[in-house]
LUMLOMAR-770167 format. One record per residue (C-alpha): residue number from 0; residue in three letters; z, x, y. Coordinates in pm, whole numbers, plus 50000, padded with zeros to 5 digits. Example, Ala and Ser with C-alpha at 12.3 -4.5 7.8 and 13.67 -1.06 7.14 Angstrom:
2
{site 0,"ALA",{50780,51230,49550}}
{site 1,"SER",{50714,51367,49894}}
***
This chain:
394
{site 0,"MET",{74400,28434,61507}}
{site 1,"THR",{74628,28708,61636}}
{site 2,"LYS",{74573,29037,61459}}
{site 3,"ARG",{74892,29195,61334}}
{site 4,"LYS",{75025,29412,61057}}
{site 5,"TRP",{75150,29178,60789}}
{site 6,"ILE",{75230,29275,60431}}
{site 7,"SER",{75434,29041,60218}}
{site 8,"LEU",{75631,29200,59935}}
{site 9,"ILE",{75749,28945,59681}}
{site 10,"ILE",{76013,28968,59407}}
{site 11,"ILE",{75884,28840,59076}}
{site 12,"GLY",{76141,28801,58799}}
{site 13,"SER",{76066,28706,58442}}
{site 14,"PHE",{76198,28355,58514}}
{site 15,"LEU",{75919,28301,58768}}
{site 16,"LEU",{75625,28430,58567}}
{site 17,"SER",{75494,28091,58462}}
{site 18,"GLY",{75689,27865,58694}}
{site 19,"PRO",{75612,27715,59032}}
{site 20,"GLY",{75788,27993,59225}}
{site 21,"LEU",{75474,28196,59282}}
{site 22,"SER",{75280,27906,59424}}
{site 23,"ALA",{75493,27920,59735}}
{site 24,"MET",{75478,28296,59763}}
{site 25,"ALA",{75335,28511,60035}}
{site 26,"GLN",{75376,28293,60339}}
{site 27,"ALA",{75402,28439,60683}}
{site 28,"GLU",{75697,28377,60913}}
{site 29,"ASP",{75501,28095,61074}}
{site 30,"GLY",{75443,27933,60734}}
{site 31,"GLU",{75073,28020,60713}}
{site 32,"LYS",{74925,28117,60379}}
{site 33,"PRO",{74762,28460,60349}}
{site 34,"ASP",{74388,28515,60355}}
{site 35,"LEU",{74410,28752,60057}}
{site 36,"VAL",{74665,28796,59776}}
{site 37,"ILE",{74678,29122,59581}}
{site 38,"TYR",{74879,29193,59266}}
{site 39,"ALA",{74970,29563,59250}}
{site 40,"TYR",{75200,29801,59068}}
{site 41,"ASP",{75530,29907,59221}}
{site 42,"SER",{75441,30250,59358}}
{site 43,"PHE",{75127,30117,59529}}
{site 44,"ILE",{75335,29912,59771}}
{site 45,"SER",{75643,30128,59806}}
{site 46,"GLU",{75722,30294,60139}}
{site 47,"TRP",{75544,30607,60022}}
{site 48,"GLY",{75253,30421,59858}}
{site 49,"PRO",{74909,30350,60005}}
{site 50,"ALA",{74954,29980,60083}}
{site 51,"GLY",{75151,30039,60402}}
{site 52,"ARG",{74866,30251,60539}}
{site 53,"VAL",{74551,30082,60416}}
{site 54,"ILE",{74645,29713,60435}}
{site 55,"PRO",{74709,29713,60813}}
{site 56,"LYS",{74370,29879,60865}}
{site 57,"PHE",{74195,29607,60669}}
{site 58,"GLU",{74390,29334,60846}}
{site 59,"GLU",{74298,29479,61185}}
{site 60,"GLN",{73929,29507,61101}}
{site 61,"HIS",{73894,29163,60944}}
{site 62,"GLY",{74157,28959,61127}}
{site 63,"ALA",{74309,28871,60792}}
{site 64,"LYS",{74660,28834,60655}}
{site 65,"VAL",{74716,29014,60326}}
{site 66,"ALA",{75000,28953,60081}}
{site 67,"VAL",{75068,29231,59832}}
{site 68,"VAL",{75276,29126,59533}}
{site 69,"SER",{75456,29385,59320}}
{site 70,"VAL",{75441,29305,58948}}
{site 71,"GLY",{75593,29612,58782}}
{site 72,"ASP",{75363,29871,58626}}
{site 73,"ALA",{74985,29838,58588}}
{site 74,"GLY",{75014,29692,58240}}
{site 75,"GLN",{75240,29419,58375}}
{site 76,"VAL",{74993,29347,58657}}
{site 77,"LEU",{74722,29279,58402}}
{site 78,"SER",{74956,29070,58186}}
{site 79,"GLN",{75051,28855,58486}}
{site 80,"ALA",{74686,28795,58570}}
{site 81,"ILE",{74619,28692,58209}}
{site 82,"LEU",{74912,28448,58218}}
{site 83,"GLU",{74760,28285,58526}}
{site 84,"LYS",{74396,28294,58413}}
{site 85,"GLU",{74358,27914,58418}}
{site 86,"ARG",{74493,27888,58772}}
{site 87,"PRO",{74482,28232,58939}}
{site 88,"ARG",{74724,28279,59227}}
{site 89,"ALA",{74594,28622,59324}}
{site 90,"ASP",{74250,28731,59441}}
{site 91,"ILE",{74260,29099,59343}}
{site 92,"ILE",{74451,29304,59089}}
{site 93,"VAL",{74518,29675,59128}}
{site 94,"GLY",{74548,29930,58849}}
{site 95,"ILE",{74303,29838,58573}}
{site 96,"ASP",{74203,30177,58441}}
{site 97,"ASN",{73957,30312,58186}}
{site 98,"ASN",{74216,30257,57913}}
{site 99,"MET",{74294,29891,57996}}
{site 100,"LEU",{73936,29789,58078}}
{site 101,"SER",{73856,29657,57732}}
{site 102,"ARG",{74156,29422,57733}}
{site 103,"ALA",{74071,29288,58079}}
{site 104,"LEU",{73710,29221,57977}}
{site 105,"GLU",{73819,29063,57650}}
{site 106,"GLU",{74042,28818,57837}}
{site 107,"ASP",{73749,28722,58063}}
{site 108,"ILE",{73960,28708,58379}}
{site 109,"LEU",{73743,28918,58613}}
{site 110,"GLU",{73449,28841,58838}}
{site 111,"VAL",{73144,29067,58849}}
{site 112,"TYR",{73102,29232,59187}}
{site 113,"LYS",{72887,29536,59265}}
{site 114,"SER",{72996,29663,59603}}
{site 115,"ALA",{72739,29763,59861}}
{site 116,"ASN",{72935,30090,59888}}
{site 117,"ILE",{72921,30174,59516}}
{site 118,"GLY",{72662,30445,59588}}
{site 119,"LEU",{72937,30651,59754}}
{site 120,"ILE",{73100,30712,59415}}
{site 121,"PRO",{72985,30974,59159}}
{site 122,"GLU",{72830,30815,58852}}
{site 123,"GLU",{73076,30981,58613}}
{site 124,"LEU",{73364,30787,58772}}
{site 125,"LEU",{73197,30446,58729}}
{site 126,"PHE",{73384,30363,58409}}
{site 127,"ASP",{73279,29997,58405}}
{site 128,"PRO",{72897,29964,58392}}
{site 129,"SER",{72933,29585,58410}}
{site 130,"PHE",{73094,29614,58758}}
{site 131,"HIS",{73388,29390,58685}}
{site 132,"VAL",{73616,29677,58795}}
{site 133,"THR",{73559,29912,59089}}
{site 134,"PRO",{73722,30260,59076}}
{site 135,"PHE",{73934,30377,59367}}
{site 136,"ASP",{74111,30691,59239}}
{site 137,"TYR",{74144,30918,58936}}
{site 138,"GLY",{74373,31181,58789}}
{site 139,"TYR",{74501,31342,58472}}
{site 140,"PHE",{74816,31271,58274}}
{site 141,"ALA",{75045,31567,58229}}
{site 142,"PHE",{75398,31653,58134}}
{site 143,"VAL",{75589,31771,58439}}
{site 144,"TYR",{75889,31997,58391}}
{site 145,"ASP",{76186,32116,58594}}
{site 146,"SER",{76148,32495,58622}}
{site 147,"GLN",{76518,32534,58704}}
{site 148,"GLU",{76630,32363,58384}}
{site 149,"LEU",{76374,32450,58117}}
{site 150,"LYS",{76403,32792,57954}}
{site 151,"ARG",{76087,32795,57741}}
{site 152,"ILE",{75772,32625,57865}}
{site 153,"PRO",{75579,32417,57606}}
{site 154,"GLU",{75213,32508,57582}}
{site 155,"SER",{75083,32218,57375}}
{site 156,"LEU",{75160,31868,57256}}
{site 157,"GLU",{75278,32025,56931}}
{site 158,"ASP",{75530,32240,57118}}
{site 159,"LEU",{75695,31926,57257}}
{site 160,"THR",{75815,31840,56906}}
{site 161,"ALA",{76026,32159,56881}}
{site 162,"GLU",{76398,32110,56823}}
{site 163,"GLU",{76488,32288,57148}}
{site 164,"TYR",{76353,31986,57340}}
{site 165,"ARG",{76583,31737,57167}}
{site 166,"ASN",{76656,31446,57406}}
{site 167,"LYS",{76481,31628,57691}}
{site 168,"ILE",{76164,31423,57733}}
{site 169,"ILE",{76105,31090,57909}}
{site 170,"VAL",{75788,30887,57848}}
{site 171,"GLU",{75669,30536,57935}}
{site 172,"ASP",{75602,30238,57710}}
{site 173,"PRO",{75230,30199,57627}}
{site 174,"ARG",{75266,29820,57616}}
{site 175,"THR",{75372,29790,57980}}
{site 176,"SER",{75275,30117,58148}}
{site 177,"SER",{74935,30274,58216}}
{site 178,"PRO",{75072,30631,58179}}
{site 179,"GLY",{75241,30519,57858}}
{site 180,"LEU",{74915,30381,57720}}
{site 181,"GLY",{74735,30691,57841}}
{site 182,"PHE",{74973,30915,57648}}
{site 183,"LEU",{74933,30711,57331}}
{site 184,"LEU",{74556,30744,57361}}
{site 185,"TRP",{74595,31113,57444}}
{site 186,"THR",{74773,31169,57111}}
{site 187,"ILE",{74498,30975,56931}}
{site 188,"ALA",{74228,31182,57104}}
{site 189,"VAL",{74398,31503,56987}}
{site 190,"PHE",{74536,31410,56644}}
{site 191,"GLY",{74305,31130,56535}}
{site 192,"ASP",{74436,30921,56246}}
{site 193,"ASP",{74738,31153,56220}}
{site 194,"TYR",{74876,31042,56558}}
{site 195,"LEU",{75165,30846,56403}}
{site 196,"ASN",{75283,31159,56228}}
{site 197,"TYR",{75293,31330,56566}}
{site 198,"TRP",{75499,31047,56716}}
{site 199,"GLN",{75737,31063,56422}}
{site 200,"GLN",{75798,31432,56498}}
{site 201,"LEU",{75830,31365,56871}}
{site 202,"LYS",{76084,31079,56841}}
{site 203,"PRO",{76403,31294,56826}}
{site 204,"ASN",{76305,31465,57152}}
{site 205,"LEU",{76258,31145,57355}}
{site 206,"LEU",{76561,31067,57568}}
{site 207,"THR",{76421,30723,57653}}
{site 208,"ILE",{76106,30517,57692}}
{site 209,"THR",{76089,30330,58022}}
{site 210,"ASP",{75890,30021,58118}}
{site 211,"GLY",{75705,30207,58392}}
{site 212,"TRP",{75638,30533,58572}}
{site 213,"ASP",{75880,30468,58861}}
{site 214,"SER",{76179,30449,58630}}
{site 215,"ALA",{76074,30753,58429}}
{site 216,"TYR",{76013,30977,58729}}
{site 217,"GLY",{76329,30860,58900}}
{site 218,"MET",{76532,30960,58595}}
{site 219,"PHE",{76353,31294,58581}}
{site 220,"THR",{76415,31388,58945}}
{site 221,"GLY",{76770,31257,58904}}
{site 222,"GLY",{76833,31525,58643}}
{site 223,"GLU",{76848,31300,58336}}
{site 224,"ALA",{76589,31511,58150}}
{site 225,"PRO",{76381,31822,58232}}
{site 226,"ILE",{76043,31687,58109}}
{site 227,"VAL",{75861,31365,58201}}
{site 228,"LEU",{75520,31213,58141}}
{site 229,"SER",{75348,31196,58479}}
{site 230,"TYR",{75037,31340,58644}}
{site 231,"THR",{74895,31684,58724}}
{site 232,"THR",{74926,31591,59093}}
{site 233,"SER",{75303,31532,59083}}
{site 234,"PRO",{75392,31891,59186}}
{site 235,"ALA",{75178,31852,59500}}
{site 236,"TYR",{75408,31572,59617}}
{site 237,"HIS",{75712,31799,59605}}
{site 238,"VAL",{75525,32075,59787}}
{site 239,"GLU",{75405,31836,60060}}
{site 240,"TYR",{75731,31656,60132}}
{site 241,"GLU",{76004,31883,60000}}
{site 242,"ASP",{75841,32227,60034}}
{site 243,"SER",{75951,32279,59674}}
{site 244,"ARG",{75773,32437,59378}}
{site 245,"ARG",{76052,32346,59139}}
{site 246,"TYR",{75848,32089,58945}}
{site 247,"GLN",{75537,32206,58760}}
{site 248,"ALA",{75264,32031,58558}}
{site 249,"LEU",{75165,32147,58211}}
{site 250,"ILE",{74796,32203,58138}}
{site 251,"PHE",{74725,32219,57766}}
{site 252,"LYS",{74437,32414,57609}}
{site 253,"ARG",{74328,32116,57402}}
{site 254,"GLY",{74298,31911,57720}}
{site 255,"ASN",{74473,31651,57935}}
{site 256,"TYR",{74385,31283,57934}}
{site 257,"LEU",{74177,31134,58217}}
{site 258,"GLN",{74272,30818,58403}}
{site 259,"ILE",{74040,30637,58644}}
{site 260,"GLU",{74206,30348,58828}}
{site 261,"GLY",{74025,30047,58961}}
{site 262,"MET",{74058,29714,59137}}
{site 263,"ALA",{73899,29386,59039}}
{site 264,"ILE",{73845,29036,59173}}
{site 265,"LEU",{73987,28760,58954}}
{site 266,"LYS",{73770,28475,58832}}
{site 267,"GLY",{73849,28168,59035}}
{site 268,"ALA",{74001,28375,59316}}
{site 269,"PRO",{74104,28141,59600}}
{site 270,"ASN",{73971,28382,59865}}
{site 271,"ARG",{73660,28530,59703}}
{site 272,"GLU",{73472,28639,60014}}
{site 273,"THR",{73769,28822,60165}}
{site 274,"ALA",{73830,28982,59825}}
{site 275,"ARG",{73475,29117,59821}}
{site 276,"GLU",{73523,29260,60169}}
{site 277,"PHE",{73836,29435,60048}}
{site 278,"ILE",{73656,29587,59747}}
{site 279,"ASP",{73392,29722,59986}}
{site 280,"PHE",{73672,29864,60201}}
{site 281,"ILE",{73844,30059,59921}}
{site 282,"LEU",{73539,30283,59875}}
{site 283,"THR",{73520,30388,60240}}
{site 284,"GLU",{73663,30716,60366}}
{site 285,"GLU",{73907,30519,60580}}
{site 286,"PHE",{74077,30391,60264}}
{site 287,"GLN",{74006,30688,60042}}
{site 288,"LYS",{74159,30950,60271}}
{site 289,"GLU",{74500,30785,60225}}
{site 290,"ILE",{74495,30816,59844}}
{site 291,"PRO",{74595,31184,59798}}
{site 292,"LEU",{74922,31175,59996}}
{site 293,"THR",{75026,30820,59902}}
{site 294,"ASN",{74907,30741,59550}}
{site 295,"TRP",{74900,31109,59452}}
{site 296,"MET",{74566,31083,59278}}
{site 297,"TYR",{74218,31214,59357}}
{site 298,"PRO",{73996,30992,59575}}
{site 299,"VAL",{73675,30875,59410}}
{site 300,"ASN",{73483,30926,59734}}
{site 301,"PRO",{73385,31297,59733}}
{site 302,"GLY",{73355,31296,60111}}
{site 303,"VAL",{73734,31303,60147}}
{site 304,"LYS",{73891,31644,60204}}
{site 305,"LEU",{74198,31712,59991}}
{site 306,"PRO",{74524,31824,60159}}
{site 307,"GLU",{74649,32183,60118}}
{site 308,"SER",{74930,32071,59887}}
{site 309,"PHE",{74672,31977,59622}}
{site 310,"LYS",{74626,32347,59556}}
{site 311,"PHE",{74944,32304,59353}}
{site 312,"ALA",{74788,32025,59145}}
{site 313,"PRO",{74622,32204,58854}}
{site 314,"LYS",{74307,32055,58703}}
{site 315,"PRO",{74265,32078,58326}}
{site 316,"HIS",{73980,32279,58179}}
{site 317,"THR",{73921,32003,57926}}
{site 318,"SER",{73925,31634,58016}}
{site 319,"LEU",{74004,31400,57727}}
{site 320,"SER",{73921,31031,57697}}
{site 321,"LEU",{73831,30766,57440}}
{site 322,"SER",{73539,30528,57473}}
{site 323,"ALA",{73604,30172,57585}}
{site 324,"GLU",{73445,30053,57262}}
{site 325,"LYS",{73686,30252,57046}}
{site 326,"ILE",{73986,30137,57249}}
{site 327,"ASP",{73871,29775,57230}}
{site 328,"LYS",{73828,29793,56853}}
{site 329,"ASN",{74163,29959,56779}}
{site 330,"ARG",{74398,29891,57072}}
{site 331,"ASP",{74602,29611,56916}}
{site 332,"ILE",{74663,29784,56586}}
{site 333,"TRP",{74748,30113,56761}}
{site 334,"LEU",{75008,29938,56975}}
{site 335,"LYS",{75153,29745,56683}}
{site 336,"ASP",{75179,30057,56469}}
{site 337,"TRP",{75344,30243,56755}}
{site 338,"ALA",{75595,29960,56812}}
{site 339,"ARG",{75686,29944,56442}}
{site 340,"LEU",{75726,30319,56415}}
{site 341,"ARG",{75947,30320,56724}}
{site 342,"SER",{76178,30056,56574}}
{site 343,"MET",{76221,30242,56248}}
{site 344,"GLY",{76462,30523,56165}}
{site 345,"ALA",{76411,30877,56043}}
{site 346,"HIS",{76181,30763,55761}}
{site 347,"GLY",{75977,30537,55986}}
{site 348,"LEU",{75632,30669,55898}}
{site 349,"ARG",{75700,30646,55526}}
{site 350,"LEU",{75831,30290,55565}}
{site 351,"LEU",{75532,30195,55780}}
{site 352,"LYS",{75287,30311,55512}}
{site 353,"THR",{75487,30119,55250}}
{site 354,"GLN",{75474,29804,55462}}
{site 355,"TYR",{75096,29831,55482}}
{site 356,"LEU",{75078,29827,55103}}
{site 357,"ILE",{75302,29521,55094}}
{site 358,"SER",{75105,29352,55370}}
{site 359,"SER",{74795,29330,55153}}
{site 360,"ALA",{74978,29056,54962}}
{site 361,"SER",{75151,28913,55269}}
{site 362,"PRO",{74913,28829,55557}}
{site 363,"ARG",{75209,28724,55770}}
{site 364,"PHE",{75303,29090,55816}}
{site 365,"LEU",{74984,29172,56003}}
{site 366,"SER",{75007,28864,56223}}
{site 367,"ARG",{75372,28909,56314}}
{site 368,"ASN",{75425,28956,56684}}
{site 369,"SER",{75609,29284,56732}}
{site 370,"PHE",{75602,29279,57111}}
{site 371,"PRO",{75908,29199,57323}}
{site 372,"PRO",{75883,28950,57608}}
{site 373,"ASN",{75710,29094,57912}}
{site 374,"LYS",{75948,29224,58178}}
{site 375,"CYS",{75866,29228,58546}}
{site 376,"PHE",{76134,29363,58773}}
{site 377,"THR",{75988,29457,59107}}
{site 378,"LEU",{76042,29605,59448}}
{site 379,"MET",{76250,29421,59705}}
{site 380,"SER",{76106,29590,60011}}
{site 381,"THR",{75873,29864,60127}}
{site 382,"LYS",{76155,30116,60103}}
{site 383,"ARG",{76134,30366,59820}}
{site 384,"PRO",{76280,30188,59517}}
{site 385,"SER",{76582,30285,59319}}
{site 386,"PRO",{76465,30371,58968}}
{site 387,"ARG",{76472,30076,58728}}
{site 388,"TRP",{76679,30243,58460}}
{site 389,"SER",{76570,30166,58109}}
{site 390,"THR",{76797,30149,57809}}
{site 391,"ALA",{76502,30120,57576}}
{site 392,"SER",{76572,30443,57393}}
{site 393,"LEU",{76432,30517,57054}}
***
């Protein structure tokens, strides 16, 4: 088989999620099916993401054709894999992190695989002791601000609720976005059972809540708002490619929330052996060295030297996280409470508490599905995407 660089980028709309359209996906120009199919989040396969650099290397080494399918944000990638659990169309999914691990394990969609290269990774980054998910990068969530637009710099999560930031903050939806879920868990780690009160205070300051990170950051850099939920490494991007120090990350004294991203092989994967070879590959320096300047995260392989621009990516003094057990036990109710609070008006928290009292006599309240249909609008090519503007404001 002729070795060549071949990455297939597929559009997946909501009308195709459970239909036959995906079964015919990812075919080469000569009609051949790929040797490996990967579901990934948008930024992973954009022009500036890692796929364009690491996939050709793997194809060259293994003589394999790889199809990379964009399925929105990381939360949507996992949802798509769950929808297809009886007949998986992909071999690998990208983006399961320490916050989504419990849901993935609960759905029983992943195959156990302990890579021969797992010894290259520090033990503290191995967030899945069962080896269903293999880590490939990590980072910290942070609020990034525009230093040319913001007059007073917030120093804590509490500061973000101040009236001067009214309609000046963009965040992502925790039901569809890994940064969005990370921020929800961040507020729980800091405020405990009082997290809903914090969100109630924050609501007036949120310009919008987007489905994913791409949309949020596109709006931010487009001047829609001066503060966005992103990563501590975001400023390094602007230094590296724009020679600009305009955008800065906020490090809070009470800590920033840790995210460790991983990849996993799906149960019933059509190309299991090639998938295992790819998981081995992601831990090598050849793959890992591309992470900093493409995915804008830290590589999990400590042998990789960071670029100079990462000097402008501050690391928090305190790293926050919640245990997988706690997330697994409470995730659904946290998300439902958040969704209900978001849909309510100025007295949302008071109404939510009242509804809980009523619900004790009405079991239907607790079982009501408060989630909107999943949305997957994805990249059309490897060119940097136009932001997917969200009208899902509070």
